[in-house]
TIBAZA-976553 format. One record per atom (N, C-alpha, C): residue number from 1; residue in one letter; chain; atom name; x negated, y, z negated. Coordinates in nm, 2 decimals. Layout:
<atoms>
<i=NUM; aa=a; ch=A; at=CA; u=X; v=Y; w=Z>;
...
</atoms>
This chain:
<atoms>
<i=1; aa=m; ch=A; at=N; u=-10.92; v=8.06; w=-18.26>;
<i=1; aa=m; ch=A; at=CA; u=-11.00; v=7.95; w=-18.32>;
<i=1; aa=m; ch=A; at=C; u=-10.91; v=7.85; w=-18.38>;
<i=2; aa=a; ch=A; at=N; u=-10.80; v=7.90; w=-18.45>;
<i=2; aa=a; ch=A; at=CA; u=-10.71; v=7.81; w=-18.52>;
<i=2; aa=a; ch=A; at=C; u=-10.63; v=7.72; w=-18.41>;
<i=3; aa=q; ch=A; at=N; u=-10.60; v=7.79; w=-18.30>;
<i=3; aa=q; ch=A; at=CA; u=-10.53; v=7.72; w=-18.19>;
<i=3; aa=q; ch=A; at=C; u=-10.62; v=7.61; w=-18.13>;
<i=4; aa=l; ch=A; at=N; u=-10.75; v=7.64; w=-18.12>;
<i=4; aa=l; ch=A; at=CA; u=-10.84; v=7.54; w=-18.07>;
<i=4; aa=l; ch=A; at=C; u=-10.85; v=7.42; w=-18.16>;
<i=5; aa=l; ch=A; at=N; u=-10.86; v=7.44; w=-18.29>;
<i=5; aa=l; ch=A; at=CA; u=-10.86; v=7.33; w=-18.39>;
<i=5; aa=l; ch=A; at=C; u=-10.73; v=7.25; w=-18.39>;
<i=6; aa=q; ch=A; at=N; u=-10.62; v=7.32; w=-18.37>;
<i=6; aa=q; ch=A; at=CA; u=-10.49; v=7.24; w=-18.37>;
<i=6; aa=q; ch=A; at=C; u=-10.49; v=7.15; w=-18.24>;
<i=7; aa=n; ch=A; at=N; u=-10.54; v=7.20; w=-18.13>;
<i=7; aa=n; ch=A; at=CA; u=-10.54; v=7.12; w=-18.01>;
<i=7; aa=n; ch=A; at=C; u=-10.64; v=7.00; w=-18.03>;
<i=8; aa=f; ch=A; at=N; u=-10.75; v=7.03; w=-18.09>;
<i=8; aa=f; ch=A; at=CA; u=-10.84; v=6.92; w=-18.12>;
<i=8; aa=f; ch=A; at=C; u=-10.78; v=6.81; w=-18.20>;
<i=9; aa=y; ch=A; at=N; u=-10.71; v=6.85; w=-18.31>;
<i=9; aa=y; ch=A; at=CA; u=-10.65; v=6.75; w=-18.39>;
<i=9; aa=y; ch=A; at=C; u=-10.54; v=6.67; w=-18.32>;
<i=10; aa=l; ch=A; at=N; u=-10.48; v=6.73; w=-18.22>;
<i=10; aa=l; ch=A; at=CA; u=-10.38; v=6.66; w=-18.14>;
<i=10; aa=l; ch=A; at=C; u=-10.44; v=6.55; w=-18.06>;
<i=11; aa=f; ch=A; at=N; u=-10.56; v=6.57; w=-18.01>;
<i=11; aa=f; ch=A; at=CA; u=-10.63; v=6.47; w=-17.93>;
<i=11; aa=f; ch=A; at=C; u=-10.70; v=6.36; w=-18.00>;
<i=12; aa=i; ch=A; at=N; u=-10.73; v=6.38; w=-18.13>;
<i=12; aa=i; ch=A; at=CA; u=-10.81; v=6.28; w=-18.21>;
<i=12; aa=i; ch=A; at=C; u=-10.75; v=6.15; w=-18.21>;
<i=13; aa=p; ch=A; at=N; u=-10.62; v=6.13; w=-18.24>;
<i=13; aa=p; ch=A; at=CA; u=-10.56; v=6.00; w=-18.24>;
<i=13; aa=p; ch=A; at=C; u=-10.57; v=5.92; w=-18.11>;
<i=14; aa=y; ch=A; at=N; u=-10.55; v=6.00; w=-17.99>;
<i=14; aa=y; ch=A; at=CA; u=-10.57; v=5.93; w=-17.86>;
<i=14; aa=y; ch=A; at=C; u=-10.71; v=5.89; w=-17.84>;
<i=15; aa=l; ch=A; at=N; u=-10.80; v=5.97; w=-17.88>;
<i=15; aa=l; ch=A; at=CA; u=-10.94; v=5.94; w=-17.86>;
<i=15; aa=l; ch=A; at=C; u=-10.98; v=5.82; w=-17.95>;
<i=16; aa=f; ch=A; at=N; u=-10.93; v=5.81; w=-18.07>;
<i=16; aa=f; ch=A; at=CA; u=-10.95; v=5.70; w=-18.16>;
<i=16; aa=f; ch=A; at=C; u=-10.90; v=5.57; w=-18.10>;
<i=17; aa=v; ch=A; at=N; u=-10.78; v=5.58; w=-18.05>;
<i=17; aa=v; ch=A; at=CA; u=-10.72; v=5.46; w=-17.99>;
<i=17; aa=v; ch=A; at=C; u=-10.80; v=5.41; w=-17.86>;
<i=18; aa=a; ch=A; at=N; u=-10.84; v=5.51; w=-17.78>;
<i=18; aa=a; ch=A; at=CA; u=-10.92; v=5.47; w=-17.67>;
<i=18; aa=a; ch=A; at=C; u=-11.05; v=5.41; w=-17.71>;
<i=19; aa=l; ch=A; at=N; u=-11.11; v=5.46; w=-17.81>;
<i=19; aa=l; ch=A; at=CA; u=-11.24; v=5.40; w=-17.86>;
<i=19; aa=l; ch=A; at=C; u=-11.22; v=5.26; w=-17.91>;
<i=20; aa=l; ch=A; at=N; u=-11.10; v=5.24; w=-17.98>;
<i=20; aa=l; ch=A; at=CA; u=-11.07; v=5.10; w=-18.03>;
<i=20; aa=l; ch=A; at=C; u=-11.05; v=5.01; w=-17.92>;
<i=21; aa=m; ch=A; at=N; u=-10.98; v=5.05; w=-17.82>;
<i=21; aa=m; ch=A; at=CA; u=-10.95; v=4.96; w=-17.70>;
<i=21; aa=m; ch=A; at=C; u=-11.08; v=4.93; w=-17.63>;
<i=22; aa=l; ch=A; at=N; u=-11.17; v=5.03; w=-17.62>;
<i=22; aa=l; ch=A; at=CA; u=-11.30; v=5.00; w=-17.55>;
<i=22; aa=l; ch=A; at=C; u=-11.38; v=4.90; w=-17.64>;
<i=23; aa=a; ch=A; at=N; u=-11.38; v=4.92; w=-17.77>;
<i=23; aa=a; ch=A; at=CA; u=-11.46; v=4.83; w=-17.85>;
<i=23; aa=a; ch=A; at=C; u=-11.40; v=4.68; w=-17.84>;
<i=24; aa=a; ch=A; at=N; u=-11.27; v=4.67; w=-17.84>;
<i=24; aa=a; ch=A; at=CA; u=-11.20; v=4.54; w=-17.82>;
<i=24; aa=a; ch=A; at=C; u=-11.24; v=4.48; w=-17.69>;
<i=25; aa=a; ch=A; at=N; u=-11.24; v=4.56; w=-17.58>;
<i=25; aa=a; ch=A; at=CA; u=-11.28; v=4.50; w=-17.45>;
<i=25; aa=a; ch=A; at=C; u=-11.42; v=4.46; w=-17.45>;
<i=26; aa=i; ch=A; at=N; u=-11.51; v=4.53; w=-17.51>;
<i=26; aa=i; ch=A; at=CA; u=-11.65; v=4.49; w=-17.52>;
<i=26; aa=i; ch=A; at=C; u=-11.67; v=4.37; w=-17.60>;
<i=27; aa=g; ch=A; at=N; u=-11.59; v=4.36; w=-17.71>;
<i=27; aa=g; ch=A; at=CA; u=-11.59; v=4.24; w=-17.79>;
<i=27; aa=g; ch=A; at=C; u=-11.55; v=4.11; w=-17.72>;
<i=28; aa=v; ch=A; at=N; u=-11.44; v=4.13; w=-17.64>;
<i=28; aa=v; ch=A; at=CA; u=-11.39; v=4.01; w=-17.56>;
<i=28; aa=v; ch=A; at=C; u=-11.49; v=3.98; w=-17.46>;
<i=29; aa=w; ch=A; at=N; u=-11.56; v=4.07; w=-17.39>;
<i=29; aa=w; ch=A; at=CA; u=-11.66; v=4.04; w=-17.29>;
<i=29; aa=w; ch=A; at=C; u=-11.78; v=3.97; w=-17.36>;
<i=30; aa=l; ch=A; at=N; u=-11.82; v=4.02; w=-17.47>;
<i=30; aa=l; ch=A; at=CA; u=-11.93; v=3.95; w=-17.54>;
<i=30; aa=l; ch=A; at=C; u=-11.90; v=3.81; w=-17.58>;
<i=31; aa=i; ch=A; at=N; u=-11.78; v=3.79; w=-17.63>;
<i=31; aa=i; ch=A; at=CA; u=-11.74; v=3.65; w=-17.67>;
<i=31; aa=i; ch=A; at=C; u=-11.73; v=3.56; w=-17.54>;
<i=32; aa=a; ch=A; at=N; u=-11.69; v=3.62; w=-17.43>;
<i=32; aa=a; ch=A; at=CA; u=-11.68; v=3.54; w=-17.31>;
<i=32; aa=a; ch=A; at=C; u=-11.83; v=3.50; w=-17.26>;
<i=33; aa=q; ch=A; at=N; u=-11.92; v=3.59; w=-17.28>;
<i=33; aa=q; ch=A; at=CA; u=-12.06; v=3.57; w=-17.24>;
<i=33; aa=q; ch=A; at=C; u=-12.12; v=3.46; w=-17.34>;
<i=34; aa=l; ch=A; at=N; u=-12.08; v=3.46; w=-17.46>;
<i=34; aa=l; ch=A; at=CA; u=-12.14; v=3.37; w=-17.56>;
<i=34; aa=l; ch=A; at=C; u=-12.08; v=3.23; w=-17.54>;
<i=35; aa=k; ch=A; at=N; u=-11.95; v=3.22; w=-17.49>;
<i=35; aa=k; ch=A; at=CA; u=-11.88; v=3.10; w=-17.47>;
<i=35; aa=k; ch=A; at=C; u=-11.94; v=3.02; w=-17.35>;
<i=36; aa=k; ch=A; at=N; u=-12.00; v=3.09; w=-17.26>;
<i=36; aa=k; ch=A; at=CA; u=-12.05; v=3.03; w=-17.14>;
<i=36; aa=k; ch=A; at=C; u=-12.16; v=2.93; w=-17.18>;
<i=37; aa=n; ch=A; at=N; u=-12.15; v=2.81; w=-17.12>;
<i=37; aa=n; ch=A; at=CA; u=-12.25; v=2.70; w=-17.15>;
<i=37; aa=n; ch=A; at=C; u=-12.39; v=2.74; w=-17.11>;
<i=38; aa=s; ch=A; at=N; u=-12.47; v=2.78; w=-17.20>;
<i=38; aa=s; ch=A; at=CA; u=-12.60; v=2.83; w=-17.16>;
<i=38; aa=s; ch=A; at=C; u=-12.69; v=2.72; w=-17.12>;
<i=39; aa=s; ch=A; at=N; u=-12.66; v=2.59; w=-17.15>;
<i=39; aa=s; ch=A; at=CA; u=-12.75; v=2.48; w=-17.11>;
<i=39; aa=s; ch=A; at=C; u=-12.74; v=2.46; w=-16.96>;
<i=40; aa=y; ch=A; at=N; u=-12.63; v=2.50; w=-16.90>;
<i=40; aa=y; ch=A; at=CA; u=-12.62; v=2.48; w=-16.75>;
<i=40; aa=y; ch=A; at=C; u=-12.68; v=2.59; w=-16.67>;
<i=41; aa=q; ch=A; at=N; u=-12.72; v=2.70; w=-16.73>;
<i=41; aa=q; ch=A; at=CA; u=-12.77; v=2.81; w=-16.66>;
<i=41; aa=q; ch=A; at=C; u=-12.91; v=2.78; w=-16.60>;
<i=42; aa=n; ch=A; at=N; u=-12.98; v=2.68; w=-16.65>;
<i=42; aa=n; ch=A; at=CA; u=-13.11; v=2.65; w=-16.60>;
<i=42; aa=n; ch=A; at=C; u=-13.11; v=2.56; w=-16.48>;
<i=43; aa=f; ch=A; at=N; u=-12.99; v=2.50; w=-16.45>;
<i=43; aa=f; ch=A; at=CA; u=-12.99; v=2.41; w=-16.34>;
<i=43; aa=f; ch=A; at=C; u=-12.93; v=2.47; w=-16.22>;
<i=44; aa=s; ch=A; at=N; u=-12.97; v=2.42; w=-16.10>;
<i=44; aa=s; ch=A; at=CA; u=-12.91; v=2.47; w=-15.98>;
<i=44; aa=s; ch=A; at=C; u=-12.77; v=2.41; w=-15.96>;
<i=45; aa=i; ch=A; at=N; u=-12.70; v=2.46; w=-15.86>;
<i=45; aa=i; ch=A; at=CA; u=-12.56; v=2.41; w=-15.83>;
<i=45; aa=i; ch=A; at=C; u=-12.57; v=2.26; w=-15.79>;
<i=46; aa=g; ch=A; at=N; u=-12.67; v=2.22; w=-15.71>;
<i=46; aa=g; ch=A; at=CA; u=-12.68; v=2.08; w=-15.68>;
<i=46; aa=g; ch=A; at=C; u=-12.70; v=1.99; w=-15.80>;
<i=47; aa=d; ch=A; at=N; u=-12.79; v=2.04; w=-15.89>;
<i=47; aa=d; ch=A; at=CA; u=-12.81; v=1.96; w=-16.01>;
<i=47; aa=d; ch=A; at=C; u=-12.69; v=1.94; w=-16.09>;
<i=48; aa=r; ch=A; at=N; u=-12.61; v=2.05; w=-16.10>;
<i=48; aa=r; ch=A; at=CA; u=-12.49; v=2.05; w=-16.18>;
<i=48; aa=r; ch=A; at=C; u=-12.38; v=1.96; w=-16.12>;
<i=49; aa=l; ch=A; at=N; u=-12.37; v=1.96; w=-15.99>;
<i=49; aa=l; ch=A; at=CA; u=-12.28; v=1.87; w=-15.92>;
<i=49; aa=l; ch=A; at=C; u=-12.32; v=1.72; w=-15.94>;
<i=50; aa=f; ch=A; at=N; u=-12.45; v=1.70; w=-15.94>;
<i=50; aa=f; ch=A; at=CA; u=-12.51; v=1.56; w=-15.96>;
<i=50; aa=f; ch=A; at=C; u=-12.47; v=1.51; w=-16.10>;
<i=51; aa=m; ch=A; at=N; u=-12.49; v=1.60; w=-16.20>;
<i=51; aa=m; ch=A; at=CA; u=-12.46; v=1.56; w=-16.34>;
<i=51; aa=m; ch=A; at=C; u=-12.31; v=1.54; w=-16.35>;
<i=52; aa=k; ch=A; at=N; u=-12.23; v=1.62; w=-16.29>;
<i=52; aa=k; ch=A; at=CA; u=-12.09; v=1.60; w=-16.30>;
<i=52; aa=k; ch=A; at=C; u=-12.04; v=1.47; w=-16.24>;
<i=53; aa=r; ch=A; at=N; u=-12.10; v=1.44; w=-16.12>;
<i=53; aa=r; ch=A; at=CA; u=-12.07; v=1.32; w=-16.05>;
<i=53; aa=r; ch=A; at=C; u=-12.10; v=1.19; w=-16.13>;
<i=54; aa=n; ch=A; at=N; u=-12.21; v=1.20; w=-16.20>;
<i=54; aa=n; ch=A; at=CA; u=-12.26; v=1.08; w=-16.27>;
<i=54; aa=n; ch=A; at=C; u=-12.23; v=1.08; w=-16.42>;
<i=55; aa=a; ch=A; at=N; u=-12.15; v=1.18; w=-16.47>;
<i=55; aa=a; ch=A; at=CA; u=-12.11; v=1.18; w=-16.61>;
<i=55; aa=a; ch=A; at=C; u=-12.03; v=1.06; w=-16.65>;
<i=56; aa=s; ch=A; at=N; u=-11.94; v=1.02; w=-16.57>;
<i=56; aa=s; ch=A; at=CA; u=-11.85; v=0.90; w=-16.61>;
<i=56; aa=s; ch=A; at=C; u=-11.94; v=0.78; w=-16.61>;
<i=57; aa=r; ch=A; at=N; u=-12.03; v=0.76; w=-16.52>;
<i=57; aa=r; ch=A; at=CA; u=-12.12; v=0.65; w=-16.52>;
<i=57; aa=r; ch=A; at=C; u=-12.21; v=0.64; w=-16.65>;
<i=58; aa=l; ch=A; at=N; u=-12.26; v=0.76; w=-16.69>;
<i=58; aa=l; ch=A; at=CA; u=-12.34; v=0.77; w=-16.81>;
<i=58; aa=l; ch=A; at=C; u=-12.26; v=0.74; w=-16.93>;
<i=59; aa=r; ch=A; at=N; u=-12.13; v=0.78; w=-16.93>;
<i=59; aa=r; ch=A; at=CA; u=-12.05; v=0.75; w=-17.05>;
<i=59; aa=r; ch=A; at=C; u=-12.03; v=0.60; w=-17.06>;
<i=60; aa=k; ch=A; at=N; u=-12.01; v=0.53; w=-16.95>;
<i=60; aa=k; ch=A; at=CA; u=-11.99; v=0.39; w=-16.95>;
<i=60; aa=k; ch=A; at=C; u=-12.11; v=0.32; w=-17.00>;
<i=61; aa=v; ch=A; at=N; u=-12.23; v=0.37; w=-16.96>;
<i=61; aa=v; ch=A; at=CA; u=-12.35; v=0.31; w=-17.01>;
<i=61; aa=v; ch=A; at=C; u=-12.37; v=0.32; w=-17.16>;
<i=62; aa=q; ch=A; at=N; u=-12.33; v=0.44; w=-17.21>;
<i=62; aa=q; ch=A; at=CA; u=-12.34; v=0.46; w=-17.35>;
<i=62; aa=q; ch=A; at=C; u=-12.25; v=0.38; w=-17.44>;
<i=63; aa=i; ch=A; at=N; u=-12.13; v=0.35; w=-17.38>;
<i=63; aa=i; ch=A; at=CA; u=-12.03; v=0.27; w=-17.45>;
<i=63; aa=i; ch=A; at=C; u=-12.07; v=0.13; w=-17.46>;
<i=64; aa=h; ch=A; at=N; u=-12.13; v=0.07; w=-17.36>;
<i=64; aa=h; ch=A; at=CA; u=-12.17; v=-0.07; w=-17.36>;
<i=64; aa=h; ch=A; at=C; u=-12.31; v=-0.08; w=-17.41>;
</atoms>
């Protein structure tokens, strides 16, 4: 029984580091999902290309 507990205590640091790395990876993934521009998700690819093409024209209109 004592040998089993000693072996268990040897693996705890590795398990803890693995859990920390997993949590960090999930955090990075969540941040990447939140950084995605959610306003563009409602538009089709054609609509997005149209808006991108006309963005400079719209900026000129707003300036003048």
